[in-house]
C-alpha positions in Angstrom: 124.1 110.0 126.1 126.5 112.9 126.4 127.4 112.4 122.7 123.7 112.6 121.7 123.0 115.5 124.0 125.9 117.4 122.4 125.1 116.8 118.7 121.3 116.3 119.0 120.3 118.7 121.8 116.7 119.0 120.6 116.2 115.3 119.9 117.1 113.8 123.3 114.5 115.7 125.4 111.6 114.7 123.1 112.7 111.1 122.3 110.2 109.5 124.8 106.9 110.7 126.2 103.8 112.2 124.7 104.6 113.7 121.3 108.1 112.3 121.2 109.9 110.3 118.6 108.9 106.9 119.9 105.3 107.8 119.7 105.8 109.3 116.2 107.4 106.1 115.0 104.5 104.0 116.2 102.0 106.5 114.6 103.8 106.2 111.2 103.8 102.4 111.4 100.2 102.4 112.5 99.1 104.6 109.5 101.2 102.6 107.1 100.1 99.1 108.2 96.4 99.9 108.5 96.4 101.8 105.3 98.1 99.0 103.4 95.8 96.3 104.9 92.6 98.1 103.8 94.0 99.4 100.5 95.4 95.9 99.6 92.0 94.4 100.0 90.2 97.2 98.1 92.9 97.6 95.5 93.1 93.9 94.8 89.4 93.7 94.2 89.4 96.8 92.0 92.5 95.6 90.1 91.0 92.2 89.4 87.7 93.8 88.2 89.7 96.1 85.9 91.4 93.0 84.4 88.1 91.0 84.1 86.1 93.9 82.6 88.8 95.0 80.1 88.2 94.5 76.4 90.2 91.3 76.5 89.0 90.2 79.9 87.1 87.1 80.9 84.0 89.2 81.8 84.2 92.0 79.3 82.1 94.9 80.3 82.9 98.2 78.6 80.5 100.4 80.6 81.6 99.0 84.0 85.3 99.2 83.0 84.9 102.8 81.8 83.3 103.9 85.0 85.8 102.1 87.3 88.8 103.2 85.2 87.7 106.8 85.4 87.1 106.6 89.2 90.6 105.2 89.7 92.2 107.8 87.4 90.4 110.7 89.2 91.6 109.6 92.7 95.1 108.9 91.4 95.3 112.3 89.8 94.4 114.4 92.9 97.5 115.5 94.7 97.4 114.0 98.2 97.8 117.3 100.0 94.6 118.5 98.3 92.9 115.1 98.9 93.5 115.7 102.6 91.5 118.9 102.5 88.8 117.7 100.1 88.0 114.6 102.2 88.0 116.5 105.5 84.1 116.4 105.8 84.1 112.7 105.0 86.9 112.1 107.5 85.1 114.0 110.2 81.9 112.2 109.5 83.6 108.8 109.8 86.1 109.3 112.5 84.6 112.3 114.3 87.7 114.4 113.9 90.0 115.6 111.1 93.2 115.6 113.1 95.3 112.7 114.3 96.7 109.4 113.0 93.3 107.7 112.8 91.7 110.6 110.9 94.6 110.4 108.4 93.7 106.9 107.5 90.6 107.9 105.5 92.4 110.1 102.9 95.4 107.7 103.0 93.2 104.8 102.0 91.3 106.9 99.5 94.5 107.8 97.8 96.3 104.5 98.1 93.6 102.0 97.1 93.2 103.4 93.5 97.0 103.5 93.1 97.3 99.9 94.3 94.4 98.9 92.0 96.2 100.2 89.0 99.4 98.4 90.1 97.5 95.1 90.5 96.0 95.5 87.0 99.5 96.1 85.5 100.8 93.1 87.4 98.0 90.7 86.3 98.1 91.6 82.6 101.7 90.2 82.6 100.3 86.7 83.2 100.9 84.5 80.1 97.7 84.5 78.0 98.4 81.0 77.0 98.0 79.8 80.6 94.7 81.6 80.8 93.4 80.1 77.6 94.5 76.6 78.8 92.5 77.1 82.0 89.4 78.2 80.0 89.8 75.1 77.8 89.7 73.0 81.0 86.4 74.5 81.9 87.6 76.5 84.9 85.2 79.3 85.9 86.3 83.0 85.7 86.6 83.1 89.5 88.6 79.9 89.5 91.0 81.4 86.9 91.4 84.5 89.1 92.5 82.5 92.1 94.3 79.6 90.4 95.9 81.4 87.5 96.0 85.2 87.8 96.9 85.5 91.5 99.2 82.4 91.5 101.1 83.2 88.3 101.3 86.9 89.1 102.2 86.5 92.8 105.8 87.6 92.4 104.8 90.7 90.5 102.1 91.4 93.1 104.6 91.4 95.9 106.8 93.8 94.0 104.0 96.3 93.4 102.9 95.9 97.1 106.4 96.9 98.2 106.2 99.9 95.9 102.9 100.9 97.4 104.1 100.5 100.9 107.0 102.8 100.2 104.6 105.3 98.7 102.3 105.1 101.8 105.3 105.9 104.1 105.8 109.1 102.1 102.1 109.9 102.3 102.1 109.5 106.0 104.8 112.0 106.3 102.7 114.4 104.3 99.6 113.6 106.4 101.8 114.4 109.5 102.4 117.9 108.0 98.7 118.7 108.5 98.2 117.2 111.9 98.2 113.6 111.2 100.9 112.8 113.6 103.9 110.6 112.9 107.4 111.4 111.8 106.2 113.9 109.2 104.5 115.9 111.9 107.6 115.6 114.0 109.8 116.9 111.2 107.6 119.8 110.3 106.0 120.9 113.6 108.8 120.1 116.0 111.7 120.6 113.7 111.2 122.9 110.7 108.8 125.4 112.3 111.0 125.7 115.4 114.3 125.8 113.4 115.5 122.6 115.1 117.5 121.0 112.2 118.6 118.0 114.3 114.9 117.0 114.8 114.3 117.3 111.0 117.3 115.2 110.2 116.6 112.4 112.7 112.9 112.2 111.6 114.1 112.0 107.9 116.6 109.3 108.7 114.0 107.2 110.6 111.7 107.5 107.6 114.5 106.3 105.3 115.3 103.4 107.6 111.6 102.3 107.4 111.7 102.5 103.6 115.0 100.5 103.4 113.6 97.8 105.7 110.4 97.5 103.7 112.3 97.4 100.4 114.8 94.8 101.7 112.1 92.5 103.0 110.1 92.9 99.8 113.1 92.1 97.6 113.8 88.9 99.5 110.2 87.7 99.2 110.0 88.6 95.5 113.2 86.7 94.7 112.0 83.6 96.5 108.6 83.7 94.7 110.2 84.2 91.3 112.7 81.5 92.0 
C-alpha cells in the first residue's frame, strides 16, 4: 500500500466507496453488457432484414430496404457525443433523468444497434450463395434459411463482429461518462483531467484497456473454435 500511496496518491483514497474506481468499473461493465444485449437483439433483427430485403435477398423489397438502410446510415453517421445531446429528451422521457449509467443506455443502444446491424449484414453476405441456393431447392422457408443457413454458416463471422462492437461500446461508455454517464470515462475526466490528477487519468485508461484486451482475447478464442 505504501508503494501505491507514493506513486498513485490520488487513486488510493478514491478506490473504494461511492464514486470510486470499483463503482466506476461496475458502471462501465453494466453499460457495456446491457447495451450489447439489447443492441445484439435489435441489430441482429435489423441486419437479417437488410439481407433479406436486399436486391439479391430472399424477400426482396426495395422500398423497405431503402428506408431501413437510410435509418441505419443516419444513426451511424451522427457522432456519439452529439447523439447524447440530441436524445436527451427521449432519454429523460424513458428513464426519468438524463444523467447516470442507466440514462446513458438509451443513446448507447441508439448508436450501437445500427452499427451492429450493418456489421451483421456484412457478416451474413459472406455466406456461400451456393449453400443458400441448395437450401431453397430443398424447399426450406426463408425463415428456415435464416436460422439453418445464414446464422449457422456465418456464426464465426458474427462472433468476430460482435467482439468488434463490444470494444466499440467500451469506448462509447467512456464518452458517455464524460457527460455524466458515470463509469471509468467519468472518472478519467471529472476526477482526473479536470482536477489535474494525472494518476487517476492513467489508472482509468489502463483499466479500460484491460477490459478491451479481455474482450478481444475471449472473442478471438471463440472465433477460432467456431471457424475450426
